[in-house]
C-alpha positions in Angstrom: 55.0 -47.6 -8.7 53.6 -44.3 -10.0 55.4 -42.6 -12.9 57.6 -39.8 -11.8 58.6 -36.9 -14.0 62.3 -35.9 -13.7 62.7 -32.3 -12.5 64.5 -31.4 -15.8 61.3 -32.2 -17.7 58.9 -30.2 -15.5 57.4 -26.9 -16.5 57.9 -23.9 -14.3 54.3 -24.3 -13.0 55.0 -28.0 -12.2 58.2 -27.1 -10.5 56.4 -24.5 -8.3 53.7 -27.0 -7.4 56.4 -29.5 -6.5 58.3 -27.0 -4.5 55.2 -26.2 -2.3 54.7 -29.9 -1.7 58.3 -30.6 -0.8 58.4 -27.4 1.4 55.5 -28.8 3.4 57.4 -32.1 3.8 60.4 -30.2 5.0 58.3 -28.3 7.6 57.0 -31.7 8.7 60.6 -33.0 9.1 61.5 -30.0 11.3 58.4 -30.5 13.4 59.7 -33.9 14.5 62.5 -32.3 16.5 65.1 -34.8 15.4 68.7 -34.9 16.6 70.4 -37.4 14.4 74.1 -37.7 13.5 75.6 -39.0 10.2 78.7 -36.8 10.3 81.5 -39.4 10.8 82.1 -43.1 10.2 81.7 -44.1 13.9 81.0 -47.8 14.6 77.6 -48.4 16.2 77.1 -49.6 19.7 76.2 -53.0 18.3 79.6 -53.2 16.6 81.4 -52.2 19.8 79.4 -54.8 21.8 80.3 -57.4 19.2 84.0 -57.2 20.1 83.9 -56.3 23.8 85.2 -59.8 24.6 88.6 -58.2 23.9 88.4 -56.6 27.4 88.9 -60.0 29.0 92.0 -61.1 27.2 94.5 -59.6 29.7 93.3 -59.9 33.3 96.3 -61.0 35.4 100.0 -60.5 35.7 100.6 -63.8 34.0 98.4 -62.7 31.1 100.8 -59.8 30.4 103.6 -62.1 29.3 104.1 -62.6 25.6 106.8 -65.0 24.5 108.9 -64.0 27.4 108.2 -60.2 27.1 106.6 -58.5 30.0 104.2 -56.1 28.3 103.9 -54.0 31.4 107.4 -52.8 31.1 109.5 -50.6 28.8 110.8 -51.8 25.5 109.8 -53.0 22.0 109.5 -49.5 20.5 108.5 -50.8 17.1 105.8 -53.0 18.7 105.5 -56.5 20.2 106.9 -59.1 17.8 103.5 -60.8 17.9 101.7 -57.5 17.0 104.1 -56.9 14.1 103.5 -60.4 12.9 99.7 -59.9 13.1 99.8 -56.8 10.9 102.2 -58.4 8.5 99.7 -61.2 8.1 96.8 -58.8 7.4 98.8 -56.6 5.0 100.7 -59.5 3.4 104.2 -58.1 4.1 107.0 -59.0 6.5 107.0 -58.3 10.3 110.3 -56.4 10.0 108.4 -54.0 7.7 105.9 -53.1 10.4 105.9 -50.4 13.1 102.9 -50.8 15.5 101.4 -47.6 16.8 98.7 -46.6 19.2 95.0 -45.9 18.8 94.9 -44.2 15.4 96.8 -44.5 12.2 96.0 -40.8 11.7 98.6 -40.2 14.4 101.2 -42.1 12.4 100.4 -40.3 9.2 100.7 -36.9 11.0 104.0 -38.0 12.4 105.3 -39.1 9.0 104.6 -35.6 7.6 105.9 -33.9 10.8 109.2 -35.8 10.6 109.5 -35.1 6.9 109.3 -31.4 7.7 111.6 -31.5 10.7 114.2 -34.0 9.6 113.3 -35.2 6.1 112.5 -38.7 5.0 115.1 -41.4 4.5 115.9 -40.2 0.9 115.4 -36.5 1.5 118.2 -34.2 0.4 117.0 -31.8 3.1 114.1 -31.4 5.6 110.9 -30.3 3.9 110.8 -27.2 6.1 113.9 -26.0 4.1 112.2 -26.4 0.7 111.0 -23.3 -1.1 107.6 -24.9 -1.5 106.0 -28.3 -0.8 103.0 -29.7 -2.7 100.7 -32.6 -1.8 98.5 -34.3 -4.3 95.0 -34.9 -3.0 92.6 -37.2 -4.9 89.1 -35.7 -4.4 86.6 -36.4 -3.2 88.9 -37.6 -0.5 89.4 -37.9 3.3 89.1 -34.5 5.0 91.7 -35.3 7.7 94.4 -36.0 5.1 93.8 -32.6 3.7 93.9 -31.0 7.2 97.4 -32.4 7.8 98.6 -30.8 4.6 97.0 -27.5 5.5 98.5 -27.7 9.1 102.0 -27.8 7.7 101.4 -25.2 5.0 101.7 -27.5 2.0 100.0 -26.5 -1.3 97.2 -28.9 -1.8 96.5 -30.0 -5.4 93.2 -31.8 -6.2 93.4 -34.8 -8.4 90.2 -36.1 -10.0 88.9 -39.6 -9.0 87.8 -42.1 -11.6 85.9 -45.4 -11.1 89.4 -47.1 -11.0 91.0 -44.7 -8.5 92.9 -41.4 -8.9 93.3 -40.2 -12.5 96.8 -41.6 -13.1 97.5 -39.5 -16.2 97.1 -36.4 -13.9 99.2 -38.0 -11.1 102.1 -39.0 -13.5 102.2 -35.5 -14.9 102.2 -33.7 -11.5 105.0 -35.9 -10.0 107.4 -34.5 -12.7 107.5 -31.4 -10.5 110.2 -31.9 -7.8 108.1 -29.8 -5.4 105.4 -32.5 -5.3 106.4 -34.5 -2.3 103.4 -36.6 -1.3 100.1 -38.1 -2.5 97.3 -39.2 -0.2 95.4 -42.4 -1.1 92.8 -44.7 0.3 93.2 -47.6 -2.0 90.4 -49.9 -0.9 86.8 -48.6 -0.4 88.1 -45.1 -0.7 86.8 -42.4 1.5 84.1 -41.4 0.5 83.6 -42.9 -3.0 84.0 -46.6 -1.9 86.3 -47.3 -4.9 88.7 -50.2 -5.0 91.8 -49.1 -7.0 92.1 -51.2 -10.1 95.2 -53.4 -10.7 96.3 -51.1 -13.5 96.0 -48.1 -11.1 98.0 -49.9 -8.5 100.7 -50.9 -11.0 101.0 -47.3 -12.2 101.4 -46.1 -8.6 104.2 -48.6 -8.0 105.9 -47.6 -11.1 105.8 -43.8 -10.6 109.0 -42.0 -11.3 108.7 -38.8 -9.2 111.2 -36.0 -9.7 111.4 -35.6 -5.9 113.7 -38.4 -4.6 111.8 -38.3 -1.3 108.3 -38.5 -2.8 105.9 -40.3 -0.4 103.1 -42.5 -1.5 100.8 -42.6 1.5 98.7 -45.8 1.2 96.0 -45.4 3.8 94.6 -48.9 3.8 92.0 -48.1 6.4 89.3 -50.5 5.0 91.6 -53.4 4.0 89.2 -56.0 5.6 86.0 -54.0 5.7 83.6 -55.7 3.3 79.9 -55.6 4.2 78.6 -57.1 1.0 80.1 -60.2 -0.6 83.3 -62.0 0.1 86.7 -60.5 1.1 88.4 -58.9 -1.8 92.2 -59.7 -1.9 94.5 -56.7 -2.5 98.0 -56.5 -3.9 100.9 -55.8 -1.6 102.0 -52.4 -2.6 105.3 -52.7 -0.7 106.5 -55.6 -2.8 105.3 -53.9 -6.0 107.2 -50.7 -5.2 110.3 -52.7 -4.3 110.1 -54.6 -7.6 109.8 -51.3 -9.4 113.0 -50.1 -7.8 111.4 -47.6 -5.3 111.1 -49.6 -2.0 111.3 -46.4 0.2 108.6 -44.5 -1.7 105.5 -46.1 0.0 104.1 -45.9 3.5 101.1 -48.1 4.2 98.8 -47.5 7.2 96.0 -49.5 8.8 94.3 -49.7 12.2 91.7 -51.7 14.2 89.6 -48.6 14.7 86.7 -50.2 12.9 87.5 -53.8 13.8 87.7 -53.5 17.6 87.3 -50.2 19.5 87.5 -46.8 17.6 88.8 -45.2 20.8 91.1 -48.1 22.0 92.6 -49.9 19.1 96.1 -50.3 17.6 97.5 -49.1 14.3 100.5 -49.7 12.1 102.8 -48.2 9.5 104.2 -50.7 7.0 107.2 -49.6 4.9 110.6 -50.8 3.7 112.9 -52.3 6.4 115.2 -49.3 6.0 112.2 -46.9 6.5 111.1 -48.7 9.6 114.6 -48.6 11.1 114.9 -44.9 10.3 111.5 -44.0 11.8 112.0 -46.2 14.8 115.2 -44.3 15.5 113.3 -41.0 15.3 110.5 -42.3 17.5 113.0 -43.3 20.1 113.4 -39.6 20.9 109.7 -39.2 21.5 108.6 -42.3 23.3 109.7 -45.5 25.0 107.0 -47.6 23.4 103.3 -47.6 22.6 100.8 -49.5 24.8 102.0 -53.1 24.6 99.3 -54.5 26.8 96.7 -53.3 24.3 98.8 -54.7 21.5 98.8 -58.1 23.3 95.0 -57.9 23.9 94.4 -57.3 20.2 96.7 -60.1 19.1 95.0 -62.6 21.4 91.5 -61.5 20.4 92.0 -61.1 16.6 94.6 -63.9 16.3 95.4 -63.6 12.6 93.9 -62.5 9.3 91.6 -65.4 8.9 90.0 -65.0 12.3 89.8 -61.2 11.8 87.8 -61.8 8.6 85.4 -64.0 10.5 84.9 -61.1 13.0 84.4 -58.7 10.1 81.4 -60.9 9.0 79.7 -59.9 12.3 80.4 -56.2 11.5 79.0 -56.8 8.0 75.7 -58.2 9.3 75.3 -54.9 11.3 76.5 -52.6 8.5 74.8 -54.1 5.4 71.2 -53.3 6.4 72.2 -49.6 7.0 73.7 -49.2 3.6 70.7 -50.9 2.2 68.5 -48.2 3.8 70.6 -45.5 2.2 70.3 -47.2 -1.2 66.6 -47.8 -0.9 65.8 -44.2 0.0 68.0 -42.7 -2.7 66.8 -45.1 -5.4 63.1 -44.6 -4.5 63.0 -40.9 -3.7 65.8 -39.3 -5.8 66.8 -41.6 -8.7 63.5 -41.0 -10.7 64.0 -37.2 -10.4 67.2 -37.4 -12.3 69.3 -34.6 -10.6 71.7 -36.6 -8.4 74.0 -39.7 -8.4 75.9 -41.7 -5.9 78.1 -44.7 -5.4 77.0 -48.2 -4.3 79.9 -49.5 -2.3 80.4 -53.1 -1.1 82.7 -52.1 1.8 84.1 -49.2 3.8 82.0 -46.7 5.7 80.6 -44.1 3.4 78.3 -43.3 0.5 79.4 -40.5 -1.8 76.5 -38.5 -2.9 76.6 -35.9 -5.7 73.6 -33.5 -5.4 72.6 -31.1 -8.1 75.6 -28.8 -8.7 75.5 -25.7 -6.7 73.3 -27.2 -3.9 75.5 -29.3 -1.5 76.0 -26.5 1.0 72.3 -25.7 0.9 71.4 -29.3 1.4 73.8 -29.5 4.4 72.2 -26.4 5.9 68.7 -27.6 5.4 69.5 -31.0 7.0 71.0 -29.2 10.0 67.9 -27.1 10.3 65.8 -30.3 10.4 68.0 -31.9 13.0 70.3 -34.1 10.9 74.1 -33.6 11.2 76.2 -34.5 8.2 79.8 -34.0 7.3 80.1 -30.4 6.1 79.6 -29.8 2.4 83.0 -29.3 0.7 84.9 -31.3 3.4 85.9 -34.0 0.9 87.9 -31.5 -1.2 91.2 -29.6 -0.3 90.6 -26.3 1.5 86.9 -27.4 1.7 86.5 -26.1 -1.9 84.2 -28.4 -3.9 84.3 -26.6 -7.3 80.8 -28.0 -8.2 79.3 -27.6 -4.7 77.8 -31.0 -5.2 79.5 -33.7 -3.0 78.0 -34.9 0.3 79.4 -37.8 2.4 76.8 -40.0 4.0 78.0 -42.0 7.1 75.3 -44.5 8.0 77.1 -46.6 10.5 76.3 -45.0 13.8 72.5 -44.6 13.9 70.2 -47.5 14.5 68.2 -48.5 11.4 65.0 -46.8 12.6 66.9 -43.5 13.1 68.7 -43.9 9.9 65.4 -44.1 8.0 64.3 -40.9 9.6 67.6 -39.2 8.7 67.3 -40.4 5.1 63.8 -39.1 4.8 65.2 -35.7 5.9 68.1 -35.9 3.5 66.0 -36.8 0.5 63.5 -34.0 1.3 66.4 -31.5 1.6 68.0 -32.7 -1.7 64.7 -32.1 -3.5 64.1 -28.8 -1.8 67.5 -27.4 -2.7 67.3 -28.7 -6.3 63.9 -27.1 -6.8 65.2 -23.8 -5.3 68.1 -23.9 -7.8 65.8 -24.7 -10.8 63.3 -22.0 -9.9 66.2 -19.5 -9.7 66.8 -20.0 -13.3 
């Protein structure tokens, strides 16, 4: 491999020469007329095909019976007992601690916040809509849809820095002394987008939080609980038990779904919480619905069976996902690492790579990629109010494109990263 001079070590003349070379590469990218999408963590067609056997699990009237329950009829608002038992097995809690929802856990998270505002949580002195101000803690970079829920309800969003072990707990512990701080969003395993697994110390500190607000909600969005694509399954502590042991059983609400296990548009989801919380929310849900789709719940229970069988299915997903993440790693390490102006994570699971471009260039990189036919999550989306103070973070979602298209997209991205960095350096 030829020696490569980092951009920071180049003279102005060398930077200008490099700029002209990279600009020509960029024009070549545009000339290809690409239309590639790396904007969201969508499962690829091969992943959907992998689990399409689920469609044959319920095909007759007899198939619709589950332990004496006719899933075609009303009832079982909190979910089929077998579906509650399935999620309890996956999350290592008890079936009575589980409410089974519909397609997306995001719906359940939205409903949690909505009911907190309209009626209050179980331990609320009053509904949140009657509070003078409500504040949400938002570890960042984080999941843009979490932040949008907070914005939708008018909460004040407070960014919390991420560390290699999870959110900065010194910052979290200080903020929760404010009784107006009512909630924190978390993605504890393979966090979106950084791919961080919270350390045992971070989890312990979360469970032992002493918030000033009696109805503080720890939202534990365990979206990637079984989503390894490199190495063996990583066991994860049961946050419900830890919070109960610490004397705050009602503080935590854990969410998961099959959106990236079976069908992203036709899965099932769950909320796991204390038994008292589940009873409280089931009563509130009883005003809104009779039940979620129990036939789909039954289809999933029969196809996925249990945690052990689900982990076997996830190995098939991993075989599809791992080569794509390897493409991302190979391109960044070959094209960008020697130039010394960016860094990124190297996850072993989840759906994203968190890339930090040269500060002040992320929006420019995003615009250049769009111009060259590659769609990415908008720069800034991983921060509250889309305000990345460094204008540096970009989320790469490599799951959807086939490998050949992903290689084209990464060529474009690397070219745009270089071009934006050179523009920034030459401005100085």
